[in-house]
MARDONU-638770 format. One line per 3 residues: their letters; for each residue x, y, z of C-alpha. Coordinates in pm, whole numbers. Layout:
// MARDONU-638770
A	X/Y/Z ~ ...
This chain:
// MARDONU-638770
MAG	10494/9832/12382 ~ 10817/9767/12565 ~ 11114/9849/12347
IKT	10915/10053/12092 ~ 11046/10408/12058 ~ 10845/10715/11959
DLY	11071/11019/11920 ~ 10933/11368/11860 ~ 11149/11663/11751
LGD	11070/12033/11741 ~ 11213/12216/11440 ~ 11239/12228/11062
CLE	11289/11878/10924 ~ 11556/12015/10690 ~ 11773/12100/10991
VLA	11668/11818/11224 ~ 11732/11541/10972 ~ 12085/11666/10910
NFD	12170/11506/11247 ~ 12031/11164/11151 ~ 12238/10877/11015
ADS	12192/10778/10653 ~ 11971/10478/10575 ~ 11780/10500/10903
FDL	11413/10460/10809 ~ 11206/10186/10651 ~ 10914/10416/10566
IMT	10861/10790/10536 ~ 10491/10872/10548 ~ 10393/11237/10548
SPP	10168/11514/10426 ~ 10349/11849/10406 ~ 10170/12184/10404
YAD	10010/12225/10063 ~ 10082/12533/9852 ~ 9909/12846/9980
RRS	9733/12642/10251 ~ 9738/12685/10629 ~ 9868/13041/10589
KTY	9763/13127/10944 ~ 9962/12839/11089 ~ 10241/12727/10854
GGI	10268/13057/10665 ~ 10166/12922/10325 ~ 10405/12843/10040
NPN	10349/13005/9701 ~ 10278/12740/9434 ~ 10553/12885/9214
EYV	10803/12840/9498 ~ 10682/12503/9626 ~ 10928/12283/9437
SWF	11232/12487/9536 ~ 11111/12479/9900 ~ 11052/12104/9900
MPR	11356/11972/9714 ~ 11623/12034/9983 ~ 11398/11846/10223
AEQ	11350/11566/9971 ~ 11729/11538/9956 ~ 11737/11470/10330
FFR	11452/11220/10298 ~ 11651/11037/10031 ~ 11957/11027/10254
VLK	11785/10891/10566 ~ 11562/10637/10386 ~ 11698/10283/10365
PSG	11761/10145/10014 ~ 11482/9896/10087 ~ 11249/10169/10214
TFI	10956/10363/10072 ~ 10849/10729/10077 ~ 10475/10801/10065
LNI	10386/11164/9993 ~ 10025/11271/10050 ~ 9971/11587/9845
KEK	9718/11765/9625 ~ 9761/12045/9370 ~ 9540/12351/9397
AVN	9361/12565/9142 ~ 9519/12902/9059 ~ 9349/13156/8831
GER	9090/12906/8718 ~ 9319/12612/8638 ~ 9511/12343/8820
HTY	9865/12445/8911 ~ 10140/12209/8797 ~ 10360/12219/9107
VIE	10292/11853/9196 ~ 10386/11741/8845 ~ 10695/11962/8855
LIL	10784/11818/9196 ~ 10763/11460/9066 ~ 10994/11544/8776
EMK	11247/11716/9002 ~ 11246/11426/9244 ~ 11320/11188/8958
KQG	11620/11405/8869 ~ 11727/11382/9233 ~ 11738/11004/9205
WLW	11394/10898/9327 ~ 11196/10630/9146 ~ 10829/10724/9112
TEE	10704/10371/9164 ~ 10330/10409/9213 ~ 10047/10652/9279
FVW	9767/10569/9521 ~ 9443/10763/9533 ~ 9288/10845/9868
HKK	8915/10872/9799 ~ 8763/11084/10076 ~ 8430/10906/10065
NSY	8234/11148/10285 ~ 8371/11473/10139 ~ 8133/11767/10170
PGK	7944/11853/9849 ~ 8012/12180/9671 ~ 8078/12348/9338
WPN	8260/12638/9177 ~ 8187/12799/8837 ~ 8422/12557/8659
RFR	8468/12257/8893 ~ 8330/12050/9177 ~ 8472/11990/9523
DAW	8777/11765/9551 ~ 8697/11420/9689 ~ 9042/11264/9646
ERC	9409/11324/9713 ~ 9732/11178/9582 ~ 9953/10941/9778
LQF	10270/10923/9569 ~ 10509/10634/9623 ~ 10881/10697/9575
NKT	11170/10455/9622 ~ 11549/10464/9605 ~ 11578/10126/9437
KKF	11356/9887/9242 ~ 11390/9627/9515 ~ 11208/9751/9824
DMY	11027/9585/10114 ~ 10654/9535/10050 ~ 10420/9308/10246
QEA	10110/9288/10027 ~ 9944/9012/10227 ~ 9918/9251/10523
VMV	9660/9467/10345 ~ 9447/9200/10177 ~ 9071/9251/10192
PMG	8774/9010/10212 ~ 8651/8884/9875 ~ 8303/9022/9943
DWA	7953/8914/9840 ~ 8026/8962/9470 ~ 8258/8660/9476
EKR	7986/8422/9592 ~ 7754/8536/9314 ~ 8023/8549/9046
LKN	8170/8209/9128 ~ 7841/8026/9185 ~ 7786/7924/8823
LSK	8111/7913/8627 ~ 8103/7904/8250 ~ 8336/7694/8037
TDK	8566/7990/7974 ~ 8574/8068/8347 ~ 8749/7736/8406
SRD	9040/7797/8170 ~ 9286/8077/8094 ~ 9055/8242/7844
TSK	9213/8495/7610 ~ 9080/8847/7654 ~ 8793/8931/7422
VGS	8929/9283/7374 ~ 9254/9155/7226 ~ 9478/9270/7508
GFG	9649/8933/7519 ~ 9574/8887/7888 ~ 9358/8601/8006
KNV	9198/8478/8326 ~ 9097/8158/8501 ~ 8811/8258/8728
SNW	8796/7911/8886 ~ 9126/7986/9062 ~ 8929/8212/9297
LDR	8683/7944/9416 ~ 8846/7882/9754 ~ 8988/8227/9815
KMA	8858/8428/10109 ~ 9084/8730/10065 ~ 9192/8941/9768
YPT	9458/9203/9704 ~ 9326/9560/9715 ~ 9342/9819/9438
NVL	9546/10139/9451 ~ 9234/10339/9547 ~ 9184/10376/9923
HLA	8828/10458/10029 ~ 8864/10631/10366 ~ 8629/10875/10534
TET	8738/11220/10647 ~ 8618/11245/11005 ~ 8833/11344/11299
GNK	8817/11358/11673 ~ 9121/11585/11683 ~ 9016/11951/11685
KHS	9359/12084/11788 ~ 9511/12072/11438 ~ 9376/12233/11122
AVF	9448/11942/10887 ~ 9450/11592/11027 ~ 9451/11294/10792
PKT	9274/10972/10903 ~ 9470/10725/11109 ~ 9358/10458/10866
LPE	9571/10623/10595 ~ 9915/10583/10758 ~ 9796/10254/10907
WFI	9748/10105/10560 ~ 10089/10215/10432 ~ 10269/10117/10753
KLF	10126/9766/10724 ~ 10213/9747/10354 ~ 10575/9864/10375
TRE	10698/9777/10726 ~ 10709/9503/10986 ~ 10714/9520/11365
NDW	11017/9704/11507 ~ 11087/9883/11177 ~ 11133/10261/11177
VLD	10877/10511/11042 ~ 10940/10884/10987 ~ 10692/11169/10954
PFA	10893/11487/10886 ~ 10578/11703/10898 ~ 10431/11542/11206
GSG	10148/11784/11285 ~ 9945/11636/11570 ~ 10143/11311/11562
TTC	9897/11094/11371 ~ 10157/10881/11193 ~ 10359/10827/11509
QVA	10049/10727/11704 ~ 9961/10464/11448 ~ 10320/10340/11423
QKL	10334/10302/11800 ~ 10011/10103/11808 ~ 10137/9875/11529
LRN	10462/9814/11721 ~ 10683/10016/11487 ~ 10943/10263/11606
SAG	10887/10616/11480 ~ 11022/10968/11464 ~ 10811/11277/11409
IEI	10933/11629/11335 ~ 10709/11933/11377 ~ 10810/12294/11319
LPK	10532/12465/11521 ~ 10565/12447/11902 ~ 10189/12429/11963
YYQ	10142/12129/11734 ~ 10456/11967/11869 ~ 10296/11990/12213
VAK	9970/11844/12080 ~ 10163/11554/11929 ~ 10338/11489/12259
ENI	10005/11489/12442 ~ 9851/11251/12187 ~ 10141/11007/12211
NRQ	10146/11017/12591 ~ 9769/10972/12611 ~ 9790/10669/12383
DTR	10062/10530/12606 ~ 9843/10551/12916 ~ 9509/10453/12763
GNM	9625/10198/12507 ~ 9352/9992/12347 ~ 9074/10213/12476
LWE	9205/10508/12277 ~ 9258/10289/11969 ~ 8895/10182/11973
EIV	8797/10548/11966 ~ 9025/10649/11678 ~ 8990/10352/11448
KFN	8660/10483/11313 ~ 8809/10632/10995 ~ 8903/10977/11126
SAD	9025/11281/10927 ~ 8970/11647/10849 ~ 9144/11715/10522
TTS	9521/11690/10479 ~ 9852/11690/10665 ~ 9916/11463/10959
């Protein structure tokens, strides 16, 4: 890991980032405190005030992100008085006014979410990962996240019909066609925008740790070795740990001293234990939200 930097900062990202140069980061990957959540640690932000709290920080994110960079925001709206609050939708619209392009939305499916129900809904088993960019031309390395074709391919491609061997026009009249025979020799395929990751964690020192596989996927997709990754709500340092292991430089900012200390310990422990620690954490860890 010689030459790879992992910088941790204690403070509010709004103030800390003011000291950073513009166009510094290739990827911002973060999960801020959700509205009215973590009230005993982060104080909780009223849903009606969430957008006004977030937007000055988004302005700094925009400034320090490279034109070729990407911002991934892991967030989930909550229910208030029996209905979903609109603060995430309002946030997206305000960010567009600020100059962000809302390029894509990924869904993190928490595949081992605990069961449960309320009078008018069931337990959440997914969260948003919103992709924002400054320009339409941004760095993206799709081959880095390709997945095995799977058993279905062998069965599907075993006996091809006549239409499978040509660009057959869609039967539903969409105008799109396919040539299934093009997949005969392919071993890998591009993934969908739904990420199926479990929600286990070995980190009990933070109330809301997302799985290391989540930032790992986005870091591979949007950066290369030696690029710079920022997590402005660093929590226990999950994003920085993954960036370090993938040979990316990173900066993490955490406002609470106790979590800042946890992040430092996690990064230092990874430094000394290396691959042994990675083998332990690669088993799809997570608790809920926030890195």
